[in-house]
C-alpha positions in Angstrom: 3.0 4.5 7.6 1.1 1.7 9.5 2.6 -1.7 8.8 0.7 -5.1 9.3 2.7 -8.3 9.0 1.2 -11.7 8.4 1.8 -15.2 7.1 3.9 -16.7 9.8 3.0 -20.1 11.2 4.6 -23.4 12.2 6.2 -25.4 9.3 8.6 -28.2 9.0 12.2 -27.9 8.0 12.7 -27.8 4.3 9.0 -26.2 3.7 8.2 -22.7 2.2 6.4 -19.7 3.6 5.5 -16.3 2.4 5.2 -13.4 4.7 3.3 -10.2 3.8 3.4 -6.9 5.0 0.5 -4.5 4.0 1.0 -0.8 4.4 -1.5 2.1 5.0 -1.1 5.7 5.5 1.4 7.8 3.7 2.5 6.8 0.1 4.0 3.4 0.5 6.0 3.7 -2.9 8.1 6.3 -1.4 9.6 4.0 1.1 12.3 1.5 1.0 11.2 -1.7 2.9 13.0 -4.3 5.0 12.5 -7.4 6.9 14.1 -8.0 10.2 14.0 -11.0 12.6 14.5 -11.7 16.3 15.2 -15.3 17.6 14.6 -16.1 21.2 17.4 -14.8 23.4 19.0 -12.9 20.2 19.2 -9.5 19.0 17.0 -8.4 16.0 18.9 -8.9 12.7 18.6 -7.7 9.3 17.1 -10.2 6.9 16.2 -8.6 3.7 15.7 -5.1 2.1 14.3 -3.7 -1.1 14.4 -0.3 -2.7 11.4 2.0 -3.1 11.2 1.0 -6.9 12.0 -2.7 -6.2 14.8 -2.7 -8.3 17.5 -3.3 -5.9 17.2 -6.1 -3.1 19.7 -6.9 -0.3 20.0 -10.2 1.8 21.6 -11.4 4.9 24.4 -14.2 4.0 22.2 -16.5 6.1 19.2 -16.2 3.8 20.6 -15.5 0.5 19.6 -18.0 -2.3 16.5 -19.0 0.1 14.7 -16.0 0.7 13.2 -13.5 -1.9 11.9 -10.2 -1.0 9.3 -8.2 -3.4 7.0 -5.6 -3.3 3.8 -4.6 -4.9 3.2 -1.0 -4.9 -0.1 -1.1 -6.2 -1.1 -3.2 -3.5 1.0 -1.4 -0.8 2.5 -4.6 0.0 6.0 -6.3 0.5 6.5 -10.0 0.6 9.3 -12.2 1.9 9.1 -15.6 0.2 11.1 -18.2 2.4 12.2 -21.5 0.9 14.2 -24.2 2.4 13.3 -23.2 5.8 15.7 -24.3 8.6 15.3 -24.6 12.5 17.6 -21.6 12.6 15.1 -19.3 10.8 12.6 -19.6 13.8 12.1 -16.0 14.8 9.6 -13.2 14.9 9.8 -11.4 11.7 9.1 -7.7 11.3 8.9 -5.3 8.5 9.9 -2.0 8.6 9.9 1.2 6.4 12.6 3.8 5.7 13.2 7.1 3.9 16.8 7.2 5.2 20.0 5.8 3.4 21.3 2.5 4.9 19.5 -0.6 4.2 21.1 -2.9 6.9 20.9 -0.7 9.9 17.6 -1.1 11.8 18.2 2.3 13.3 17.3 3.9 9.7 13.8 2.5 9.8 11.3 4.8 11.1 8.3 2.5 11.0 7.8 -1.0 12.2 5.0 -3.7 12.0 4.1 -5.8 14.9 5.9 -8.9 14.0 4.7 -12.4 13.0 6.1 -15.6 14.5 7.7 -18.2 12.2 8.4 -21.5 13.9 10.4 -24.1 11.8 10.5 -27.6 13.5 13.4 -29.8 12.6 
């Protein structure tokens, strides 16, 4: 699976942004997907995850009620809608795909996109 993340940019605090992750290669719908982020000087952390069917979603406490993950298997794309952005959301955002069990652990993800930078100014 090849993953291509896009949609990052520079926005003001309180704004919204939608990230997209387009997949190609093997059957996208077989994979559970996740979004991770890495802020400057920090380790990469889990943001959101979605099951291969889209029926189950998971969020880090820091983004719960502000971010929404979704997928469109017909378009081989997963999305991350980010609302009420804060300065602390500034990071490079990565999408990733997994077949293994365990949504929160990045070691369970086999395929990674290149990352897209989100900068939130306060």
